[in-house]
C-alpha positions in Angstrom: -30.1 85.7 35.5 -32.1 82.9 34.0 -31.9 79.2 35.0 -33.7 76.4 33.2 -35.6 73.9 35.3 -35.7 70.2 34.3 -39.0 68.7 33.4 -38.0 65.5 35.4 -35.2 64.8 37.8 -33.4 62.7 35.2 -33.7 65.1 32.3 -30.6 66.8 31.1 -30.5 70.6 31.4 -28.4 73.2 29.7 -28.0 76.3 31.9 -27.3 79.5 30.2 -27.0 82.4 32.6 -27.6 85.8 31.0 -28.6 89.4 31.8 -31.5 90.7 29.8 -32.5 94.3 29.2 -36.1 94.8 28.0 -37.9 98.0 27.0 -41.7 97.6 26.6 -43.8 100.4 25.2 -47.6 100.3 25.1 -49.7 102.8 23.3 -53.4 102.0 23.6 -53.8 98.5 22.1 -50.4 98.5 20.4 -47.1 97.5 21.8 -43.5 97.3 21.0 -40.8 95.4 22.8 -37.0 95.8 22.2 -34.7 93.7 24.3 -31.2 92.3 24.2 -29.3 89.8 26.3 -25.7 89.8 27.5 -24.4 86.3 27.7 -21.5 85.8 30.1 -20.6 82.3 28.8 -20.7 83.4 25.2 -19.1 86.7 24.3 -22.2 87.9 22.5 -25.0 90.5 22.8 -28.2 89.3 21.1 -31.1 91.7 20.2 -34.8 90.7 20.0 -37.7 92.7 18.7 -41.4 92.2 19.0 -44.5 94.2 18.1 -48.2 93.6 17.9 -51.7 94.7 19.0 -54.1 93.5 21.6 -57.8 93.0 22.1 -59.7 93.1 25.4 -62.3 90.2 25.6 -65.6 90.1 27.5 -64.2 87.4 29.8 -61.5 89.7 31.0 -58.7 88.1 29.0 -56.4 89.9 26.7 -55.4 88.6 23.3 -52.1 89.6 21.7 -52.2 89.4 17.9 -49.4 89.1 15.4 -46.8 88.8 18.1 -43.5 88.6 16.1 -40.0 88.1 17.4 -36.9 88.5 15.3 -34.4 86.2 17.0 -31.0 85.1 16.1 -29.8 84.0 19.5 -29.4 80.7 21.5 -32.0 81.9 24.0 -34.8 81.8 21.5 -37.3 79.2 22.7 -40.2 79.9 20.4 -42.1 82.3 18.2 -45.6 82.8 19.4 -48.1 84.3 16.9 -51.1 84.7 19.1 -51.2 84.8 22.9 -54.0 85.0 25.4 -53.4 86.6 28.8 -55.6 86.0 31.8 -55.5 88.0 35.1 -55.0 85.7 38.0 -55.4 88.4 40.6 -54.2 92.0 41.0 -50.5 90.8 41.2 -50.4 88.0 38.6 -51.1 87.2 35.0 -51.1 83.9 33.1 -50.2 83.9 29.4 -50.5 81.0 26.9 -50.1 80.7 23.2 -49.4 78.4 20.3 -45.8 78.1 19.2 -45.4 78.3 15.4 -42.7 76.7 13.3 -41.7 73.3 12.0 -42.6 71.7 15.4 -45.8 73.3 16.8 -46.3 73.5 20.5 -47.7 75.5 23.5 -46.0 78.3 25.4 -47.1 79.1 29.0 -46.0 82.0 31.2 -46.8 83.0 34.7 -45.9 86.6 35.7 -46.1 87.7 39.3 -45.5 91.2 40.8 -43.3 90.8 43.8 -44.0 94.3 45.3 -46.9 96.7 45.4 -45.6 98.8 42.5 -44.6 95.9 40.4 -40.9 97.0 40.4 -39.9 93.3 40.5 -41.6 90.7 38.4 -40.9 87.0 38.6 -41.7 85.0 35.4 -41.9 81.2 34.9 -41.9 80.1 31.2 -42.4 76.7 29.7 -42.6 75.4 26.2 -44.2 72.1 25.4 -44.0 70.3 22.0 -45.0 66.9 20.6 -42.4 64.5 19.5 -41.8 63.8 15.8 -44.4 61.1 15.6 -47.0 63.0 17.7 -47.3 60.3 20.4 -46.1 62.2 23.4 -45.6 65.8 24.7 -42.2 67.0 25.9 -41.2 70.1 27.7 -38.5 71.6 25.5 -37.7 74.8 27.3 -38.2 76.1 30.8 -36.9 79.2 32.5 -37.3 81.2 35.7 -36.4 84.9 35.7 -36.9 87.9 37.9 -37.1 91.4 36.2 -36.3 94.6 38.0 -37.8 97.9 36.8 -35.2 100.6 35.9 -36.8 104.0 36.0 -34.2 106.4 34.6 -31.9 106.5 31.6 -28.9 107.0 33.9 -29.8 103.8 35.8 -30.2 101.9 32.5 -26.9 103.1 31.1 -25.0 102.2 34.3 -26.6 98.8 34.6 -25.8 98.1 30.9 -22.2 99.2 31.4 -21.9 97.0 34.6 -23.3 94.0 32.6 -20.9 94.5 29.8 -17.9 94.9 32.2 -18.9 91.9 34.4 -19.2 89.6 31.4 -16.3 91.0 29.4 -18.6 91.6 26.4 -16.4 92.5 23.3 -16.6 96.2 22.3 -17.9 95.3 18.8 -20.9 93.4 20.5 -21.9 96.2 22.8 -25.2 98.0 22.0 -25.4 101.6 23.4 
């Protein structure tokens, strides 16, 4: 489940709990991500797709190029064209990139492995944008999420069925 975090104590927050299923495939420097979210508060299943390539820089960072996301869902915070990833230590990575679109901004992500085999990953994500006259920066999106690795197709299918059933996802919205 995902819960936004306010930038300040007085800032309004819209909390949208959801269950997200993500499959990431890496082949050398190329990657493909297919994920979809099951939203309990909205009877909807929303797919997202991403693909791109990476470069390994001399400073140890990784640049993701042409990162493209096809979103048509309320959880879409941004589209990031180029991201740079920096290893923090053996258990953490910091990712940042420019948000493209009508109001440009900056996306920052911290991913931390919570166990030795990285079966659980915690992610903190923030998006910052300038206001319409360019005089101040606002945090427009923030999320905290923990991912759990699913290792078999049977586990994946059962977790998906459980998510559909617990959220009463309509049959015509379910992705097999």
